[in-house]
C-alpha positions in Angstrom: 6.9 26.9 4.3 10.6 28.0 3.8 13.9 28.0 5.7 16.9 30.3 5.3 19.5 27.6 5.9 18.1 25.1 3.4 16.1 26.6 0.5 12.9 24.7 -0.3 9.2 25.3 -0.3 6.3 23.1 0.8 2.9 24.0 -0.4 -0.4 22.2 -1.2 -1.7 22.0 -4.8 -5.1 20.4 -5.4 -4.8 18.5 -2.1 -1.3 17.2 -3.1 1.8 18.1 -1.2 4.3 20.0 -3.3 8.0 20.1 -2.3 10.0 22.6 -4.4 13.7 22.3 -4.2 15.9 25.3 -5.0 19.2 25.5 -6.9 21.3 26.4 -3.8 20.7 23.0 -2.4 23.2 21.5 -4.9 25.9 23.5 -3.1 24.8 22.6 0.4 26.9 20.5 2.7 25.8 16.9 3.4 24.8 17.8 7.0 22.5 20.5 5.6 20.9 18.1 3.2 20.6 15.5 5.9 18.7 18.1 8.0 16.5 18.8 5.0 15.7 15.1 4.6 14.8 14.8 8.3 12.6 17.9 8.0 10.7 16.5 5.0 10.3 13.1 6.5 8.9 14.7 9.6 6.3 16.5 7.6 5.4 13.4 5.5 5.0 11.1 8.5 2.1 13.3 9.6 0.3 12.6 6.2 -1.8 9.5 5.6 -1.4 8.0 2.1 0.4 11.2 1.0 0.4 12.3 -2.7 3.5 14.3 -3.3 4.9 16.4 -6.2 8.7 16.8 -5.9 9.4 19.9 -8.0 12.9 20.0 -9.6 12.0 22.5 -12.2 14.2 25.3 -10.7 17.3 23.1 -10.9 19.8 23.3 -13.8 21.5 20.1 -12.5 21.2 17.8 -9.5 23.9 16.5 -7.2 24.1 12.9 -6.1 23.5 14.0 -2.5 20.3 15.8 -3.5 19.2 12.7 -5.4 19.7 10.7 -2.2 17.3 13.1 -0.4 14.7 12.8 -3.1 15.0 9.0 -2.9 14.5 9.2 0.9 11.3 11.2 0.4 10.0 8.8 -2.3 10.7 5.7 -0.2 8.8 7.1 2.8 5.8 8.1 0.6 5.8 4.6 -0.9 6.0 3.0 2.6 3.0 5.0 3.7 0.9 3.9 0.7 1.2 7.2 -1.1 2.3 8.2 -4.6 5.0 10.6 -5.9 5.3 12.6 -9.1 8.6 14.3 -10.1 8.3 17.6 -11.9 11.4 18.3 -14.0 12.1 20.5 -17.1 15.8 20.3 -17.4 17.6 17.8 -19.6 20.7 17.6 -17.4 18.6 16.7 -14.4 16.7 14.1 -16.4 19.9 12.6 -17.6 21.2 12.1 -14.1 17.9 10.5 -13.1 18.1 8.3 -16.2 21.7 7.2 -15.5 20.7 6.5 -11.9 17.9 4.2 -13.1 15.3 6.3 -11.3 13.5 7.3 -14.5 12.3 3.7 -14.8 10.6 3.7 -11.3 9.5 7.4 -11.0 6.8 9.2 -12.8 8.7 12.2 -14.2 6.7 14.9 -16.0 7.5 18.4 -17.3 4.4 20.3 -16.0 2.5 20.7 -12.8 -0.7 19.8 -14.5 0.6 16.5 -15.6 1.9 15.8 -12.1 -1.5 16.5 -10.6 -3.2 14.4 -13.3 -0.9 11.4 -12.5 -1.5 11.7 -8.8 -5.3 12.0 -9.3 -5.3 8.9 -11.5 -3.3 7.0 -8.9 -5.7 8.0 -6.2 -8.6 7.0 -8.3 -7.1 3.6 -9.0 -6.3 3.0 -5.4 -10.0 3.7 -4.4 -11.1 1.2 -7.0 -8.6 -1.4 -5.6 -9.8 -0.8 -2.1 -13.4 -1.3 -3.2 -12.4 -4.6 -4.8 -10.7 -5.9 -1.7 -13.2 -4.5 0.8 -15.5 -7.5 0.4 -12.6 -10.0 1.2 -12.9 -9.6 5.0 -16.7 -10.0 4.8 -16.3 -13.1 2.7 -13.8 -14.5 5.1 -16.1 -13.8 8.0 -19.1 -15.5 6.3 -16.9 -18.6 5.5 -15.8 -18.7 9.2 -19.4 -18.5 10.4 -20.7 -21.0 8.0 -17.9 -23.4 8.9 -18.7 -23.0 12.6 -22.4 -23.6 11.9 -21.5 -26.7 9.9 -19.3 -28.0 12.7 -22.2 -27.4 15.2 -24.6 -29.1 12.9 -22.3 -32.2 12.8 -22.3 -32.4 16.5 -26.1 -32.2 16.8 -26.8 -34.1 13.7 -28.4 -36.9 15.7 -31.0 -34.6 17.1 -31.5 -32.8 13.8 -31.5 -35.9 11.8 -28.9 -34.4 9.5 -27.8 -36.7 6.7 -24.1 -37.4 7.4 -23.4 -37.2 3.6 -24.9 -33.7 3.4 -22.9 -32.7 6.5 -19.7 -34.1 5.0 -20.3 -32.3 1.7 -21.1 -29.0 3.4 -18.1 -29.3 5.7 -15.7 -30.1 2.8 -17.2 -27.3 0.7 -16.9 -24.6 3.4 -13.5 -25.9 4.5 -12.1 -25.7 0.9 -13.6 -22.2 0.5 -12.1 -21.1 3.8 -8.7 -22.5 2.9 -8.7 -20.8 -0.5 -9.9 -17.4 0.8 -7.6 -17.6 3.8 -4.6 -18.3 1.6 -5.6 -15.4 -0.6 -5.7 -13.1 2.4 -2.2 -14.1 3.4 -0.8 -12.2 0.4 -2.6 -9.0 1.4 -0.4 -6.1 2.7 -2.9 -5.3 5.4 -1.9 -7.0 8.6 -5.4 -7.4 10.1 -6.6 -9.2 6.9 -3.6 -11.5 7.0 -4.4 -12.4 10.6 -8.0 -13.0 9.7 -6.8 -15.2 6.9 -4.8 -17.3 9.3 -7.7 -17.7 11.6 -10.0 -18.8 8.8 -7.4 -21.3 7.6 -7.1 -22.8 11.0 -10.9 -22.9 11.5 -11.4 -24.5 8.1 -8.9 -27.2 8.8 -10.4 -27.9 12.2 -14.0 -28.0 10.9 -12.9 -30.3 8.0 -11.1 -32.6 10.5 -14.0 -32.7 12.9 -16.4 -33.4 10.0 -14.3 -36.4 8.8 -13.8 -37.6 12.4 -17.6 -37.4 13.1 -18.5 -39.4 10.0 -15.8 -42.1 10.3 
């Protein structure tokens, strides 16, 4: 994909989005760069968890305005849960990024192969993290169900001849587990898991309270 007004190319490399910026962009007016930024953001908003290579290898230097556009792209990719690799082979460009403090937060590599490798590793790590946290909602659901079952058992303990001490121990155990898991879920960036965490916290507190009230 290319435009005559603002020279850049968008292609796909190994399932990653590659945005190649051309030298003429350094001489573009701010309104042209702003239009470029809007165009790139529009493309990226259509991607889920985008992995992006921003190719600066054609540049002999980079203007502050163009740096601002690259920052816009990087921020949006990060907000969408994606990853970015910067491809650069010029010392002057690297010096500007270093002075700007961006070298500390960006992955800047000299070859496309290294950029692809970085993004592949980032994707692999994210898949591992998702598998680790996938069981959390299940655990929270189990805790909620067990807490509810314990609460019910307390109410029908007379008919079931349930030992009050056993009921109290179970109630406290499930309640503590629910509180701990619920509190852990509150730190998750996924909204639905945070909501489930709040629900489990409330249910655990209610069950614990009912258990104590029943046995007093």
